[in-house]
C-alpha positions in Angstrom: 5.6 0.5 -19.4 8.5 -0.6 -17.1 12.2 -1.1 -16.9 14.5 -3.0 -14.6 17.4 -0.9 -13.3 21.1 -1.9 -13.6 22.3 -4.0 -10.8 18.9 -5.7 -10.1 19.6 -8.9 -8.1 16.2 -10.5 -8.5 13.5 -10.8 -11.2 11.6 -7.6 -11.6 13.6 -5.4 -9.2 14.4 -2.6 -9.2 11.7 -1.2 -11.6 9.6 1.9 -12.4 6.1 1.2 -13.8 3.8 3.3 -15.8 2.7 5.9 -16.6 -1.0 5.3 -16.9 -3.6 8.1 -17.0 -6.8 7.8 -15.0 -9.3 10.4 -13.9 -7.2 11.3 -10.8 -4.1 12.0 -12.9 -1.0 10.4 -14.2 -0.2 7.2 -12.1 3.4 5.9 -11.9 5.1 3.4 -9.5 8.7 3.7 -8.3 10.9 2.2 -5.5 10.5 4.0 -2.1 13.2 6.6 -1.3 14.5 7.9 1.9 13.4 11.5 1.1 9.7 10.3 0.9 9.5 10.7 4.7 7.7 14.0 4.8 5.2 13.4 2.1 4.5 9.9 3.4 4.0 11.0 7.0 1.8 14.0 5.9 -0.6 11.7 4.0 -0.7 9.1 6.7 -1.3 11.5 9.6 -3.9 13.4 7.6 -5.8 10.3 6.5 -5.9 8.5 9.9 -9.7 8.2 9.9 -9.7 6.9 6.3 -6.9 4.3 6.8 -6.8 3.1 10.4 -9.8 0.7 10.2 -8.1 -1.4 7.5 -4.5 -1.7 8.8 -3.0 -4.2 11.2 -3.0 -3.3 14.9 0.3 -2.1 16.3 1.7 -1.4 19.8 2.6 2.2 18.8 0.0 4.9 18.4 -1.0 6.1 14.9 1.1 9.3 15.2 4.2 7.5 16.5 4.2 4.9 13.7 3.4 7.4 11.0 5.7 10.3 12.0 8.5 11.3 9.6 11.0 9.5 11.8 9.1 6.2 11.4 9.8 6.2 7.6 13.6 5.5 7.5 13.3 2.1 9.3 10.4 1.1 7.1 12.2 2.3 4.0 15.3 0.3 5.1 13.3 -2.8 5.7 11.5 -2.6 2.4 14.8 -2.1 0.6 16.4 -5.1 2.3 13.4 -7.3 1.5 13.6 -6.2 -2.2 17.3 -6.9 -2.4 16.8 -10.4 -1.0 14.0 -11.0 -3.6 11.3 -11.3 -0.9 9.3 -8.2 -1.9 8.6 -5.7 -4.6 7.8 -2.5 -2.8 6.6 0.6 -4.7 5.5 4.2 -4.0 2.4 5.3 -5.9 2.7 8.7 -7.4 0.0 10.8 -9.1 1.2 13.7 -11.3 4.6 13.2 -9.6 3.4 13.5 -6.0 3.3 10.6 -3.5 -0.2 9.2 -3.2 0.2 5.8 -1.6 2.1 2.5 -1.6 1.6 -0.9 -3.2 3.8 -3.8 -2.1 4.2 -7.4 -3.3 5.3 -9.4 -0.3 6.2 -12.9 0.9 7.5 -13.8 -2.5 8.2 -17.6 -2.8 10.0 -18.9 -5.9 10.6 -22.5 -6.9 7.6 -24.5 -8.0 5.1 -22.1 -6.2 6.1 -18.6 -7.6 3.5 -16.9 -5.5 3.1 -13.7 -3.4 0.6 -11.4 -1.8 -0.2 -7.8 -2.8 -1.4 -5.0 -0.5 -1.9 -1.2 -1.1 -3.2 2.0 0.3 -4.1 5.3 -1.4 -4.4 8.7 0.0 -8.0 9.9 0.7 -7.8 12.8 -1.7 -6.9 10.4 -4.5 -9.6 7.8 -3.8 -12.3 7.0 -6.3 -10.1 8.4 -9.1 -8.9 5.1 -10.5 -5.5 5.3 -8.8 -5.6 2.0 -6.8 -6.9 0.1 -9.8 -4.2 1.5 -12.1 -1.5 0.7 -9.6 -2.7 -2.8 -9.1 -2.9 -3.4 -12.9 0.7 -2.1 -13.3 2.0 -4.4 -10.5 0.1 -7.5 -11.6 1.4 -7.2 -15.2 5.0 -6.6 -13.9 4.8 -9.6 -11.5 3.5 -12.0 -14.2 6.1 -10.6 -16.7 9.5 -9.5 -15.5 8.8 -10.6 -11.9 8.4 -14.2 -13.0 5.5 -15.0 -10.6 2.6 -17.3 -11.3 0.0 -16.4 -8.6 -0.9 -13.3 -6.6 -3.4 -13.1 -3.8 -4.9 -10.3 -1.8 -6.9 -10.4 1.5 -9.4 -7.8 2.4 -12.0 -7.3 5.1 -15.6 -7.9 3.9 -16.5 -4.4 5.1 -13.9 -2.7 2.9 -16.1 -2.0 -0.1 -13.7 0.3 -1.8 -10.9 -2.3 -1.9 -13.4 -5.0 -3.0 -14.3 -2.8 -6.0 -10.7 -2.4 -6.9 -10.0 -6.2 -6.9 -13.2 -6.9 -8.8 -12.4 -4.3 -11.5 -8.9 -5.8 -11.8 -10.3 -9.3 -12.3 -9.3 -11.0 -9.1 -11.6 -13.9 -8.1 -12.8 -14.6 -4.6 -11.4 -17.9 -3.2 -12.8 -18.0 0.3 -13.1 -16.5 3.8 -10.3 -16.6 6.4 -11.9 -16.5 9.8 -10.2 -14.2 12.4 -7.3 -13.9 10.0 -5.6 -10.7 11.1 -5.6 -8.4 14.1 -6.9 -5.1 12.6 -8.1 -2.1 14.5 -7.9 -3.9 17.8 -9.6 -7.2 17.1 -9.2 -10.4 15.1 -11.0 -9.7 11.8 -12.3 -12.1 9.1 -10.8 -11.5 5.6 -11.9 -12.5 2.2 -9.1 -14.1 0.0 -8.9 -13.1 -3.7 -6.4 -14.4 -6.2 -5.2 -14.3 -9.8 -2.9 -16.5 -11.8 -0.8 -15.6 -14.8 -3.1 -17.5 -17.1 -6.1 -15.4 -15.9 -4.2 -12.2 -16.7 -3.0 -13.3 -20.2 -2.7 -12.8 -23.0 -3.3 -9.0 -23.0 -2.6 -8.1 -19.4 -4.5 -6.0 -16.9 -3.3 -2.6 -18.2 -4.6 -3.3 -21.7 -7.9 -4.5 -20.3 -8.3 -1.3 -18.3 -7.5 0.8 -21.4 -9.9 -1.3 -23.6 -12.7 -0.8 -21.0 -12.2 2.9 -20.9 -10.9 3.1 -17.3 -7.5 4.3 -18.2 -5.2 5.3 -21.1 -1.5 5.1 -21.7 0.4 8.3 -21.6 
């Protein structure tokens, strides 16, 4: 289901994950590339109404920070973080086309071995199992080749779609972070969800999804 490329400097990176077939199509994860700029920008600009309410507030307008020229610095930053072992950034593809991103960030090694995971999926791929499949692939990779022990995700209580994804994947709710993050112009409460390696073992999340009929291996 995955491989680590030659020259990887840190556990679990670089890697390609999948494929996993869901109702929306064939889901795979790969490292971001510079040539993703046009497809990334097209999806982000088209889906502003779908995405903006769930993303951190920024000084730049939506068009400015999601234009094609905004991608190279983001790509460079993600690449640098991955090379330093601080992140595992992936582009989500469905049937070979860019359909979103999923990133494991703030990786801490040592006795903690923890990180957070965040994702977005294009509106035309929503409700087709893409986010759940991507999350399952990433979690299995993090608790396997990535060498992590704990993953957490924070989500606004109003974001029902993301709450369903986390519940289906088996993340458990740990608590409420009051006024945790500036999102859509105000400080928003976020629910914290988490999972440890013991909770994902022994079969892993991908096998669970397949056994439950939500996905199948390709």
